[in-house]
DOLO-63073 format. One record per residue: x, y, z of N, C-alpha, C, O in turn; residue in three letters; residue number from 1. Coordinates in nm, 2 decimals. Example, Ala and Ser with C-alpha at 12.3 -4.5 7.8 and 13.67 -1.06 7.14 Angstrom:
BEGIN
REC     n_u     n_v     n_w    ca_u    ca_v    ca_w     c_u     c_v     c_w     o_u     o_v     o_w  type  seq
REC    1.32   -0.57    0.78    1.23   -0.45    0.78    1.32   -0.33    0.78    1.42   -0.33    0.85   Ala    1
REC    1.28   -0.22    0.71    1.37   -0.11    0.71    1.29    0.00    0.79    1.34    0.11    0.80   Ser    2
end
This chain:
BEGIN
REC     n_u     n_v     n_w    ca_u    ca_v    ca_w     c_u     c_v     c_w     o_u     o_v     o_w  type  seq
REC   -3.36   -2.92   -2.04   -3.25   -2.83   -2.09   -3.19   -2.66   -2.16   -3.13   -2.56   -2.12   Unk    1
REC   -3.26   -2.72   -2.27   -3.24   -2.64   -2.31   -3.45   -2.58   -2.46   -3.50   -2.63   -2.55   Unk    2
REC   -3.50   -2.39   -2.34   -3.57   -2.36   -2.39   -3.55   -2.24   -2.42   -3.44   -2.20   -2.43   Unk    3
REC   -3.62   -2.20   -2.44   -3.63   -1.97   -2.42   -3.65   -1.94   -2.33   -3.73   -2.00   -2.27   Unk    4
REC   -3.59   -1.80   -2.29   -3.59   -1.79   -2.25   -3.59   -1.57   -2.24   -3.49   -1.50   -2.24   Unk    5
REC   -3.80   -1.50   -2.24   -3.77   -1.43   -2.19   -3.70   -1.32   -2.09   -3.75   -1.30   -1.98   Unk    6
REC   -3.55   -1.23   -2.15   -3.55   -1.12   -2.06   -3.56   -1.05   -2.03   -3.56   -0.99   -1.93   Unk    7
REC   -3.58   -1.03   -2.19   -3.65   -0.82   -2.25   -3.77   -0.83   -2.33   -3.80   -0.92   -2.40   Unk    8
REC   -3.86   -0.71   -2.31   -3.93   -0.73   -2.41   -3.85   -0.79   -2.57   -3.74   -0.78   -2.62   Unk    9
REC   -3.94   -0.84   -2.60   -3.96   -0.87   -2.78   -3.76   -0.94   -2.80   -3.71   -0.93   -2.91   Unk   10
REC   -3.70   -0.99   -2.70   -3.63   -1.11   -2.75   -3.61   -1.18   -2.61   -3.66   -1.15   -2.49   Unk   11
REC   -3.52   -1.30   -2.67   -3.55   -1.38   -2.61   -3.36   -1.49   -2.61   -3.26   -1.49   -2.68   Unk   12
REC   -3.40   -1.55   -2.52   -3.21   -1.64   -2.47   -3.28   -1.74   -2.46   -3.40   -1.75   -2.42   Unk   13
REC   -3.15   -1.87   -2.53   -3.19   -1.92   -2.58   -3.08   -2.05   -2.48   -2.96   -2.07   -2.51   Unk   14
REC   -3.16   -2.11   -2.36   -3.07   -2.18   -2.24   -3.01   -2.33   -2.35   -3.09   -2.40   -2.42   Unk   15
REC   -2.86   -2.36   -2.34   -2.78   -2.42   -2.33   -2.77   -2.35   -2.46   -2.85   -2.40   -2.54   Unk   16
REC   -2.69   -2.24   -2.50   -2.66   -2.25   -2.61   -2.49   -2.15   -2.54   -2.51   -2.08   -2.44   Unk   17
REC   -2.36   -2.16   -2.60   -2.29   -2.08   -2.57   -2.31   -1.89   -2.57   -2.35   -1.86   -2.68   Unk   18
REC   -2.29   -1.78   -2.49   -2.37   -1.68   -2.45   -2.24   -1.62   -2.36   -2.18   -1.67   -2.27   Unk   19
REC   -2.21   -1.44   -2.48   -2.12   -1.44   -2.42   -2.20   -1.27   -2.40   -2.25   -1.20   -2.49   Unk   20
REC   -2.20   -1.22   -2.20   -2.22   -1.13   -2.19   -2.10   -1.01   -2.15   -2.00   -1.04   -2.09   Unk   21
REC   -2.13   -0.91   -2.18   -2.06   -0.82   -2.18   -2.13   -0.67   -2.06   -2.21   -0.58   -2.07   Unk   22
REC   -2.04   -0.71   -1.98   -2.06   -0.56   -1.91   -2.01   -0.43   -1.85   -1.89   -0.41   -1.83   Unk   23
REC   -2.10   -0.34   -1.83   -2.12   -0.25   -1.83   -1.92   -0.22   -1.78   -1.89   -0.12   -1.84   Unk   24
REC   -1.82   -0.25   -1.71   -1.77   -0.19   -1.68   -1.70   -0.24   -1.86   -1.60   -0.18   -1.87   Unk   25
REC   -1.72   -0.29   -1.92   -1.67   -0.37   -2.02   -1.60   -0.49   -2.09   -1.56   -0.53   -2.19   Unk   26
REC   -1.62   -0.52   -1.92   -1.57   -0.68   -1.92   -1.63   -0.83   -1.99   -1.68   -0.90   -1.90   Unk   27
REC   -1.64   -0.86   -2.08   -1.67   -0.97   -2.14   -1.67   -1.12   -2.12   -1.58   -1.19   -2.16   Unk   28
REC   -1.80   -1.18   -2.05   -1.76   -1.27   -1.98   -1.88   -1.39   -2.11   -1.98   -1.36   -2.17   Unk   29
REC   -1.77   -1.57   -2.08   -1.88   -1.65   -2.16   -1.90   -1.72   -2.16   -1.80   -1.80   -2.14   Unk   30
REC   -1.96   -1.75   -2.16   -1.99   -1.93   -2.11   -2.12   -2.04   -2.17   -2.19   -1.98   -2.26   Unk   31
REC   -2.16   -2.16   -2.14   -2.28   -2.21   -2.18   -2.39   -2.12   -2.10   -2.33   -2.10   -2.00   Unk   32
REC   -2.53   -2.03   -2.08   -2.72   -2.03   -2.11   -2.65   -2.13   -1.93   -2.56   -2.22   -1.94   Unk   33
REC   -2.67   -2.11   -1.88   -2.72   -2.25   -1.81   -2.88   -2.22   -1.73   -2.94   -2.32   -1.71   Unk   34
REC   -2.94   -2.07   -1.68   -3.05   -2.02   -1.64   -3.07   -1.92   -1.60   -2.96   -1.86   -1.59   Unk   35
REC   -3.15   -1.85   -1.57   -3.21   -1.75   -1.53   -3.33   -1.72   -1.40   -3.43   -1.79   -1.37   Unk   36
REC   -3.32   -1.65   -1.37   -3.36   -1.61   -1.25   -3.48   -1.57   -1.27   -3.48   -1.47   -1.19   Unk   37
REC   -3.63   -1.57   -1.35   -3.68   -1.49   -1.35   -3.76   -1.39   -1.35   -3.85   -1.35   -1.43   Unk   38
REC   -3.68   -1.34   -1.18   -3.73   -1.18   -1.07   -3.64   -1.10   -1.12   -3.67   -1.00   -1.20   Unk   39
REC   -3.47   -1.15   -1.06   -3.44   -1.13   -1.11   -3.35   -1.07   -1.17   -3.27   -0.98   -1.14   Unk   40
REC   -3.36   -1.14   -1.28   -3.24   -1.22   -1.35   -3.09   -1.21   -1.42   -2.99   -1.17   -1.49   Unk   41
REC   -3.11   -1.23   -1.39   -2.92   -1.27   -1.25   -2.91   -1.46   -1.33   -2.99   -1.55   -1.29   Unk   42
REC   -2.81   -1.49   -1.43   -2.76   -1.53   -1.53   -2.73   -1.61   -1.42   -2.76   -1.58   -1.31   Unk   43
REC   -2.65   -1.77   -1.48   -2.53   -1.84   -1.44   -2.53   -1.90   -1.62   -2.61   -1.95   -1.70   Unk   44
REC   -2.39   -1.85   -1.61   -2.28   -1.94   -1.72   -2.17   -2.01   -1.68   -2.06   -1.98   -1.63   Unk   45
REC   -2.21   -2.10   -1.70   -2.11   -2.27   -1.76   -2.02   -2.21   -1.82   -2.03   -2.15   -1.93   Unk   46
REC   -1.89   -2.23   -1.73   -1.79   -2.16   -1.80   -1.68   -2.33   -1.77   -1.71   -2.42   -1.68   Unk   47
REC   -1.52   -2.32   -1.90   -1.49   -2.41   -1.88   -1.43   -2.44   -1.67   -1.47   -2.35   -1.59   Unk   48
REC   -1.36   -2.52   -1.63   -1.25   -2.52   -1.55   -1.09   -2.53   -1.58   -1.03   -2.50   -1.69   Unk   49
REC   -1.04   -2.56   -1.48   -0.91   -2.62   -1.52   -0.86   -2.75   -1.51   -0.75   -2.79   -1.47   Unk   50
REC   -0.93   -2.78   -1.54   -0.94   -3.01   -1.60   -1.04   -3.02   -1.71   -1.12   -2.94   -1.75   Unk   51
REC   -1.01   -3.16   -1.76   -1.20   -3.21   -1.92   -1.29   -3.15   -1.84   -1.36   -3.06   -1.89   Unk   52
REC   -1.30   -3.20   -1.68   -1.48   -3.21   -1.68   -1.47   -3.13   -1.56   -1.55   -3.15   -1.47   Unk   53
REC   -1.38   -3.05   -1.56   -1.47   -2.96   -1.51   -1.55   -2.86   -1.52   -1.53   -2.82   -1.64   Unk   54
REC   -1.68   -2.76   -1.44   -1.74   -2.64   -1.47   -1.69   -2.56   -1.39   -1.63   -2.61   -1.30   Unk   55
REC   -1.69   -2.45   -1.40   -1.69   -2.33   -1.30   -1.82   -2.22   -1.32   -1.83   -2.11   -1.38   Unk   56
REC   -1.92   -2.30   -1.23   -2.05   -2.19   -1.28   -2.02   -2.05   -1.22   -1.92   -2.03   -1.15   Unk   57
REC   -2.12   -1.93   -1.27   -2.10   -1.81   -1.29   -2.13   -1.73   -1.27   -2.06   -1.64   -1.32   Unk   58
REC   -2.24   -1.69   -1.16   -2.37   -1.60   -1.14   -2.35   -1.44   -1.25   -2.25   -1.38   -1.22   Unk   59
REC   -2.39   -1.40   -1.33   -2.43   -1.25   -1.34   -2.55   -1.15   -1.33   -2.65   -1.13   -1.41   Unk   60
REC   -2.53   -1.10   -1.24   -2.59   -1.01   -1.22   -2.63   -0.89   -1.31   -2.55   -0.80   -1.33   Unk   61
REC   -2.80   -0.90   -1.38   -2.87   -0.85   -1.44   -2.83   -0.65   -1.43   -2.79   -0.60   -1.53   Unk   62
REC   -2.85   -0.56   -1.32   -2.80   -0.45   -1.33   -2.57   -0.50   -1.36   -2.49   -0.42   -1.32   Unk   63
REC   -2.55   -0.56   -1.40   -2.44   -0.53   -1.42   -2.34   -0.55   -1.63   -2.24   -0.52   -1.70   Unk   64
REC   -2.51   -0.65   -1.62   -2.52   -0.65   -1.76   -2.55   -0.53   -1.89   -2.65   -0.46   -1.92   Unk   65
REC   -2.43   -0.53   -1.95   -2.47   -0.42   -2.07   -2.51   -0.46   -2.16   -2.60   -0.38   -2.20   Unk   66
REC   -2.49   -0.59   -2.25   -2.52   -0.59   -2.35   -2.50   -0.82   -2.36   -2.41   -0.88   -2.32   Unk   67
REC   -2.61   -0.87   -2.41   -2.56   -1.01   -2.46   -2.60   -1.01   -2.57   -2.66   -0.93   -2.63   Unk   68
REC   -2.54   -1.15   -2.62   -2.45   -1.21   -2.73   -2.47   -1.40   -2.76   -2.38   -1.47   -2.71   Unk   69
REC   -2.58   -1.47   -2.84   -2.57   -1.61   -2.84   -2.53   -1.64   -2.95   -2.59   -1.59   -3.05   Unk   70
REC   -2.43   -1.72   -2.96   -2.38   -1.81   -3.13   -2.45   -1.95   -3.17   -2.54   -2.00   -3.09   Unk   71
REC   -2.42   -1.99   -3.24   -2.40   -2.09   -3.27   -2.48   -2.21   -3.20   -2.50   -2.21   -3.08   Unk   72
REC   -2.51   -2.29   -3.27   -2.68   -2.39   -3.19   -2.65   -2.43   -3.07   -2.53   -2.44   -3.04   Unk   73
REC   -2.80   -2.48   -2.94   -2.75   -2.50   -2.86   -2.68   -2.64   -2.88   -2.67   -2.73   -2.96   Unk   74
REC   -2.60   -2.58   -2.71   -2.47   -2.72   -2.70   -2.56   -2.85   -2.73   -2.68   -2.86   -2.76   Unk   75
REC   -2.49   -2.91   -2.73   -2.57   -3.08   -2.83   -2.55   -3.14   -2.69   -2.45   -3.12   -2.62   Unk   76
REC   -2.72   -3.26   -2.63   -2.66   -3.31   -2.46   -2.69   -3.46   -2.49   -2.76   -3.49   -2.59   Unk   77
REC   -2.65   -3.51   -2.43   -2.54   -3.68   -2.50   -2.63   -3.68   -2.31   -2.65   -3.59   -2.22   Unk   78
REC   -2.65   -3.79   -2.32   -2.72   -3.89   -2.23   -2.60   -3.95   -2.17   -2.61   -3.96   -2.05   Unk   79
REC   -2.45   -3.98   -2.25   -2.42   -4.06   -2.19   -2.29   -4.03   -2.10   -2.21   -4.11   -2.05   Unk   80
REC   -2.29   -3.88   -2.12   -2.20   -3.81   -2.08   -2.15   -3.90   -1.90   -2.23   -3.96   -1.83   Unk   81
REC   -2.02   -3.88   -1.85   -2.10   -3.89   -1.72   -2.09   -3.71   -1.61   -2.06   -3.59   -1.63   Unk   82
REC   -2.13   -3.80   -1.51   -2.20   -3.57   -1.48   -2.01   -3.49   -1.44   -1.92   -3.55   -1.38   Unk   83
REC   -2.02   -3.35   -1.48   -1.89   -3.34   -1.41   -1.88   -3.25   -1.34   -1.97   -3.17   -1.33   Unk   84
REC   -1.73   -3.25   -1.24   -1.77   -3.26   -1.14   -1.73   -3.06   -1.11   -1.66   -3.01   -1.20   Unk   85
REC   -1.76   -2.97   -1.01   -1.75   -2.83   -0.97   -1.69   -2.84   -0.95   -1.65   -2.95   -0.89   Unk   86
REC   -1.62   -2.70   -0.99   -1.40   -2.69   -0.97   -1.43   -2.66   -0.85   -1.36   -2.74   -0.79   Unk   87
REC   -1.50   -2.58   -0.74   -1.50   -2.56   -0.66   -1.56   -2.73   -0.60   -1.62   -2.81   -0.67   Unk   88
REC   -1.52   -2.74   -0.47   -1.51   -2.87   -0.45   -1.47   -2.92   -0.28   -1.40   -2.85   -0.22   Unk   89
REC   -1.49   -2.99   -0.25   -1.42   -3.01   -0.09   -1.36   -3.07   -0.09   -1.41   -3.16   -0.16   Unk   90
REC   -1.24   -3.09   -0.06   -1.08   -3.15   -0.18   -1.06   -3.24   -0.02   -0.96   -3.31   -0.04   Unk   91
REC   -1.13   -3.28    0.15   -1.11   -3.39    0.22   -1.18   -3.43    0.14   -1.13   -3.50    0.06   Unk   92
REC   -1.31   -3.42    0.13   -1.42   -3.51    0.03   -1.42   -3.52   -0.07   -1.51   -3.60   -0.10   Unk   93
REC   -1.35   -3.47   -0.17   -1.34   -3.56   -0.28   -1.20   -3.67   -0.23   -1.15   -3.75   -0.30   Unk   94
REC   -1.17   -3.65   -0.13   -1.05   -3.84   -0.15   -1.11   -3.89   -0.12   -1.07   -4.01   -0.12   Unk   95
REC   -1.25   -3.86   -0.06   -1.25   -4.00    0.05   -1.30   -4.18   -0.07   -1.31   -4.16   -0.19   Unk   96
REC   -1.31   -4.27   -0.03   -1.26   -4.41   -0.14   -1.47   -4.42   -0.07   -1.55   -4.35   -0.02   Unk   97
REC   -1.47   -4.55   -0.11   -1.63   -4.60   -0.01   -1.56   -4.62    0.11   -1.46   -4.56    0.08   Unk   98
REC   -1.54   -4.65    0.19   -1.49   -4.71    0.33   -1.55   -4.53    0.40   -1.65   -4.50    0.47   Unk   99
REC   -1.42   -4.45    0.34   -1.41   -4.31    0.32   -1.63   -4.24    0.41   -1.69   -4.19    0.51   Unk  100
REC   -1.64   -4.31    0.24   -1.83   -4.21    0.28   -1.85   -4.30    0.44   -1.85   -4.27    0.56   Unk  101
REC   -1.86   -4.39    0.38   -1.96   -4.43    0.55   -1.93   -4.44    0.63   -2.01   -4.47    0.73   Unk  102
REC   -1.73   -4.39    0.65   -1.73   -4.36    0.83   -1.80   -4.24    0.78   -1.92   -4.21    0.79   Unk  103
REC   -1.74   -4.20    0.75   -1.77   -4.03    0.78   -2.01   -4.02    0.71   -2.07   -3.94    0.65   Unk  104
REC   -2.02   -4.08    0.75   -2.17   -4.16    0.74   -2.23   -4.15    0.84   -2.32   -4.08    0.88   Unk  105
REC   -2.09   -4.26    0.90   -2.20   -4.34    1.04   -2.13   -4.14    1.17   -2.18   -4.06    1.24   Unk  106
REC   -1.99   -4.16    1.12   -2.00   -3.93    1.21   -2.13   -3.87    1.22   -2.20   -3.83    1.31   Unk  107
REC   -2.13   -3.89    1.12   -2.28   -3.74    1.09   -2.39   -3.86    1.17   -2.46   -3.82    1.26   Unk  108
REC   -2.39   -3.95    1.14   -2.53   -4.02    1.25   -2.48   -3.97    1.37   -2.53   -3.87    1.41   Unk  109
REC   -2.43   -3.99    1.40   -2.31   -4.02    1.55   -2.37   -3.86    1.62   -2.40   -3.83    1.74   Unk  110
REC   -2.38   -3.79    1.53   -2.31   -3.60    1.59   -2.50   -3.67    1.57   -2.56   -3.74    1.66   Unk  111
REC   -2.56   -3.62    1.44   -2.75   -3.61    1.50   -2.79   -3.69    1.56   -2.88   -3.71    1.48   Unk  112
REC   -2.82   -3.77    1.67   -2.76   -3.90    1.79   -2.77   -3.80    1.86   -2.86   -3.72    1.85   Unk  113
REC   -2.68   -3.79    1.93   -2.62   -3.66    2.04   -2.66   -3.54    2.02   -2.65   -3.48    2.12   Unk  114
REC   -2.68   -3.50    1.95   -2.81   -3.30    1.91   -2.91   -3.43    1.91   -2.81   -3.51    1.92   Unk  115
REC   -2.99   -3.50    1.91   -3.10   -3.54    1.99   -3.25   -3.51    1.83   -3.37   -3.49    1.84   Unk  116
REC   -3.15   -3.52    1.72   -3.18   -3.45    1.61   -3.25   -3.57    1.55   -3.18   -3.67    1.54   Unk  117
REC   -3.42   -3.59    1.49   -3.44   -3.74    1.41   -3.36   -3.72    1.27   -3.34   -3.63    1.19   Unk  118
REC   -3.34   -3.82    1.29   -3.30   -3.83    1.12   -3.37   -4.02    1.03   -3.35   -4.10    1.13   Unk  119
REC   -3.41   -4.06    0.96   -3.38   -4.14    0.85   -3.25   -4.16    0.75   -3.16   -4.08    0.74   Unk  120
REC   -3.27   -4.30    0.68   -3.15   -4.33    0.58   -3.29   -4.36    0.51   -3.40   -4.39    0.56   Unk  121
REC   -3.23   -4.34    0.33   -3.33   -4.38    0.23   -3.18   -4.39    0.16   -3.11   -4.28    0.16   Unk  122
REC   -3.10   -4.54    0.10   -3.05   -4.55    0.08   -2.84   -4.48    0.11   -2.76   -4.51    0.19   Unk  123
REC   -2.84   -4.42    0.02   -2.75   -4.32    0.14   -2.77   -4.16    0.19   -2.70   -4.07    0.25   Unk  124
REC   -2.89   -4.19    0.15   -2.94   -4.06    0.19   -2.96   -4.03    0.29   -3.00   -4.13    0.36   Unk  125
REC   -2.94   -3.91    0.37   -3.01   -3.89    0.46   -3.10   -3.81    0.52   -3.11   -3.74    0.42   Unk  126
REC   -3.17   -3.75    0.60   -3.33   -3.67    0.55   -3.27   -3.66    0.78   -3.20   -3.69    0.88   Unk  127
REC   -3.35   -3.62    0.72   -3.31   -3.45    0.90   -3.37   -3.36    0.93   -3.34   -3.25    0.91   Unk  128
REC   -3.51   -3.41    1.01   -3.52   -3.34    1.07   -3.66   -3.28    0.93   -3.70   -3.16    0.92   Unk  129
REC   -3.69   -3.42    0.83   -3.82   -3.47    0.78   -3.81   -3.36    0.61   -3.85   -3.37    0.50   Unk  130
REC   -3.72   -3.25    0.69   -3.71   -3.12    0.53   -3.54   -3.13    0.50   -3.51   -3.05    0.41   Unk  131
REC   -3.48   -3.17    0.51   -3.32   -3.14    0.49   -3.27   -3.32    0.43   -3.32   -3.44    0.46   Unk  132
REC   -3.18   -3.28    0.34   -3.17   -3.43    0.22   -3.01   -3.38    0.24   -2.96   -3.27    0.25   Unk  133
REC   -2.95   -3.48    0.24   -2.74   -3.45    0.23   -2.71   -3.59    0.20   -2.72   -3.67    0.29   Unk  134
REC   -2.67   -3.64    0.06   -2.59   -3.76    0.09   -2.45   -3.71    0.06   -2.41   -3.61    0.12   Unk  135
REC   -2.39   -3.77   -0.01   -2.27   -3.86    0.00   -2.21   -3.73   -0.05   -2.29   -3.64   -0.07   Unk  136
REC   -2.06   -3.70   -0.07   -2.00   -3.78    0.07   -2.05   -3.63    0.19   -1.97   -3.55    0.24   Unk  137
REC   -2.12   -3.63    0.20   -2.18   -3.60    0.31   -2.12   -3.46    0.34   -2.06   -3.45    0.44   Unk  138
REC   -2.14   -3.34    0.26   -2.07   -3.23    0.33   -2.14   -3.10    0.23   -2.19   -3.13    0.13   Unk  139
REC   -2.13   -2.96    0.28   -2.24   -2.85    0.28   -2.31   -2.88    0.14   -2.44   -2.88    0.13   Unk  140
REC   -2.19   -2.93   -0.01   -2.33   -2.84   -0.07   -2.29   -2.96   -0.16   -2.22   -2.97   -0.26   Unk  141
REC   -2.37   -3.03   -0.08   -2.47   -3.18   -0.03   -2.60   -3.19   -0.04   -2.66   -3.27   -0.11   Unk  142
REC   -2.65   -3.09    0.05   -2.74   -3.07    0.11   -2.86   -3.02    0.01   -2.81   -2.93   -0.06   Unk  143
REC   -2.97   -3.04   -0.01   -3.11   -2.98    0.01   -3.22   -2.92    0.13   -3.26   -3.01    0.20   Unk  144
REC   -3.25   -2.84    0.16   -3.34   -2.83    0.22   -3.40   -2.69    0.17   -3.34   -2.59    0.12   Unk  145
REC   -3.55   -2.71    0.20   -3.66   -2.53    0.16   -3.66   -2.44    0.26   -3.69   -2.32    0.26   Unk  146
REC   -3.62   -2.55    0.40   -3.64   -2.46    0.52   -3.51   -2.35    0.52   -3.41   -2.41    0.47   Unk  147
REC   -3.47   -2.23    0.57   -3.38   -2.20    0.56   -3.36   -2.18    0.72   -3.25   -2.14    0.76   Unk  148
REC   -3.44   -2.20    0.80   -3.40   -2.19    0.96   -3.35   -2.30    0.93   -3.23   -2.29    0.89   Unk  149
REC   -3.42   -2.48    0.94   -3.32   -2.57    0.85   -3.21   -2.57    0.90   -3.15   -2.58    1.00   Unk  150
REC   -3.21   -2.55    0.72   -3.09   -2.53    0.68   -2.98   -2.49    0.77   -2.89   -2.57    0.81   Unk  151
REC   -2.98   -2.30    0.82   -2.90   -2.30    0.79   -2.87   -2.33    1.05   -2.82   -2.27    1.14   Unk  152
REC   -2.94   -2.43    1.03   -2.91   -2.45    1.17   -2.78   -2.60    1.24   -2.69   -2.64    1.32   Unk  153
REC   -2.87   -2.65    1.11   -2.68   -2.78    1.04   -2.62   -2.83    1.03   -2.58   -2.93    1.09   Unk  154
REC   -2.59   -2.74    0.90   -2.46   -2.64    0.83   -2.40   -2.59    0.94   -2.33   -2.51    0.88   Unk  155
REC   -2.36   -2.57    1.09   -2.25   -2.55    1.18   -2.27   -2.68    1.20   -2.14   -2.68    1.23   Unk  156
REC   -2.29   -2.76    1.21   -2.33   -2.89    1.32   -2.22   -3.00    1.23   -2.14   -3.08    1.29   Unk  157
REC   -2.24   -2.98    1.08   -2.14   -3.01    1.01   -2.02   -2.98    0.99   -1.94   -3.05    0.93   Unk  158
REC   -1.99   -2.84    1.04   -1.86   -2.83    1.04   -1.77   -2.84    1.12   -1.66   -2.80    1.13   Unk  159
REC   -1.90   -2.91    1.21   -1.81   -2.98    1.34   -1.76   -3.08    1.31   -1.63   -3.08    1.30   Unk  160
REC   -1.85   -3.18    1.27   -1.78   -3.32    1.17   -1.71   -3.28    1.08   -1.71   -3.37    1.01   Unk  161
REC   -1.64   -3.18    1.02   -1.55   -3.14    0.88   -1.48   -3.06    0.95   -1.42   -2.97    0.91   Unk  162
REC   -1.48   -3.09    1.11   -1.31   -2.96    1.18   -1.24   -3.16    1.20   -1.13   -3.21    1.16   Unk  163
REC   -1.38   -3.23    1.28   -1.33   -3.30    1.32   -1.35   -3.32    1.46   -1.31   -3.42    1.51   Unk  164
REC   -1.43   -3.21    1.53   -1.48   -3.16    1.64   -1.54   -3.26    1.70   -1.52   -3.27    1.82   Unk  165
REC   -1.63   -3.37    1.63   -1.73   -3.47    1.64   -1.62   -3.64    1.62   -1.58   -3.70    1.52   Unk  166
REC   -1.60   -3.67    1.78   -1.53   -3.83    1.73   -1.62   -3.92    1.73   -1.71   -3.94    1.81   Unk  167
REC   -1.57   -4.01    1.59   -1.73   -4.12    1.56   -1.71   -4.20    1.65   -1.80   -4.29    1.67   Unk  168
end
């Protein structure tokens, strides 16, 4: 994760370091620099969330930046740390236990069959139309798909599942 990225000529930012971003309106934002969009220059800062193990990601657009300042050495990466939870999670999905996740998976498979969408299962992950992948707890934030058209058509189906319109 730690690497140097050129954002402006003659300057470099190191991923994984605490970064202070000052905006053109004078607002100062602080967080660990997680990534930089090389084309648009948008920064992704990880800021502490409300709980001890929560992270609140914040995107800072390049046109709003007045200055950047990095302090201290890169944050150490400890491979023994548990993955952090995002601060903005689906409350219903967060409350599911193992049986609830299995029930949700069954309901999603029934929804896919009812809509005649081909899918396969690889462990706990479902693969839909050969390009979309969804993992437990089977909510929108756990979908990955490079085909925006497929993703755009799948998410409303998933909303049906979340609103309870599809019976198990």
